C-alpha positions as CSV (number, residue, x, y, z in Angstrom):
1,M,-16.4,-15.9,-5.4
2,S,-16.8,-13.1,-2.9
3,E,-14.3,-10.2,-2.5
4,Q,-13.6,-11.4,1.1
5,T,-12.7,-14.9,-0.1
6,R,-10.6,-13.6,-3.0
7,E,-8.8,-11.2,-0.6
8,G,-7.9,-14.1,1.6
9,E,-6.1,-15.9,-1.2
10,M,-3.8,-12.9,-2.0
11,E,-0.3,-12.5,-0.5
12,D,1.5,-9.4,0.5
13,F,4.5,-8.4,-1.7
14,L,7.1,-5.6,-1.3
15,I,8.6,-4.3,-4.6
16,L,11.7,-2.2,-4.9
17,R,11.5,0.0,-8.0
18,D,15.1,1.3,-8.4
19,L,15.3,4.0,-11.1
20,D,18.4,4.2,-13.3
21,E,17.9,8.0,-13.5
22,P,16.0,10.3,-11.1
23,I,12.6,11.5,-12.1
24,S,10.5,14.5,-11.1
25,E,7.4,14.5,-9.0
26,D,5.3,15.1,-12.2
27,E,6.9,12.0,-13.8
28,L,6.2,10.1,-10.6
29,E,2.5,11.1,-10.8
30,A,2.3,10.0,-14.5
31,A,3.9,6.6,-13.5
32,G,1.2,6.3,-10.8
33,E,-1.5,6.9,-13.4
34,Q,0.0,4.2,-15.6
35,S,0.1,1.8,-12.6
36,G,-3.6,2.4,-11.8
37,E,-4.6,1.7,-15.4
38,A,-2.6,-1.5,-15.5
39,L,-4.1,-2.6,-12.2
40,A,-7.6,-1.9,-13.6
41,E,-6.9,-3.9,-16.7
42,L,-5.5,-6.9,-14.7
43,R,-8.5,-6.9,-12.4
44,D,-10.9,-6.7,-15.4
45,E,-9.2,-9.8,-16.7
46,G,-9.7,-11.7,-13.4
47,T,-6.3,-11.2,-11.8
48,D,-6.4,-10.5,-8.1
49,I,-4.0,-7.6,-7.4
50,R,-4.3,-4.4,-5.3
51,W,-1.9,-1.6,-4.5
52,V,-1.6,-0.9,-0.8
53,E,0.9,1.9,-0.4
54,S,4.2,3.2,-1.7
55,E,7.2,4.9,-0.1
56,V,9.1,7.3,-2.3
57,M,12.9,7.6,-2.2
58,T,14.5,10.9,-3.2
59,D,18.0,12.3,-3.6
60,E,19.4,15.5,-2.1
61,D,17.8,17.6,-4.9
62,G,14.3,16.1,-4.2
63,D,14.2,14.1,-7.4
64,V,12.7,10.6,-7.1
65,T,15.2,7.8,-7.2
66,G,12.9,4.9,-6.6
67,T,10.0,3.5,-4.6
68,F,9.2,0.7,-2.2
69,C,5.7,-0.5,-3.0
70,H,3.3,-2.8,-1.0
71,Y,0.9,-4.8,-3.1
72,R,-1.5,-7.6,-2.4
73,A,-1.7,-10.1,-5.2
74,E,-2.5,-13.7,-6.1
75,S,1.1,-14.4,-7.2
76,E,4.5,-12.9,-8.0
77,D,3.7,-13.4,-11.7
78,A,0.8,-11.0,-11.2
79,I,3.2,-8.4,-9.8
80,R,5.6,-8.9,-12.7
81,E,2.8,-8.6,-15.3
82,H,1.6,-5.4,-13.6
83,A,5.1,-3.9,-13.8
84,D,5.5,-4.9,-17.4
85,R,2.2,-3.3,-18.4
86,A,2.8,-0.2,-16.4
87,G,6.3,0.2,-17.8
88,L,7.7,0.3,-14.2
89,P,10.9,-1.4,-13.0
90,A,10.5,-4.3,-10.5
91,T,14.1,-4.4,-9.3
92,R,13.3,-6.8,-6.5
93,I,10.0,-8.6,-5.4
94,D,9.8,-10.2,-2.0
95,R,6.9,-11.5,0.1
96,R,6.2,-9.3,3.1
97,G,7.2,-10.6,6.5
98,E,5.9,-9.6,9.9
99,P,6.4,-5.9,10.7
100,L,8.9,-5.1,13.4
101,E,7.7,-3.5,16.7
102,G,9.1,0.0,17.2
103,E,9.2,2.5,20.0
């Protein structure tokens, strides 16, 4: 199956990762590395999943309190499996709707 065909079967998901305790930028970077390793493992096993982008939420001290992540994946189960393997919270997982038009 070609990459183009496989990409067409994936859906867009938005994941809220709400952290119980704030973390540092260094800890966020380490979490990103764990995420990338989990993504590579899943793809090696034949799971269609790809990270698109993440928005980082911080508190007044600049510590990271969570992220909103955009992924493309074959299923919500694939998103949950990635979170479990990467040791990341998946507080909420929703399918991505149509973006709003802004100014």
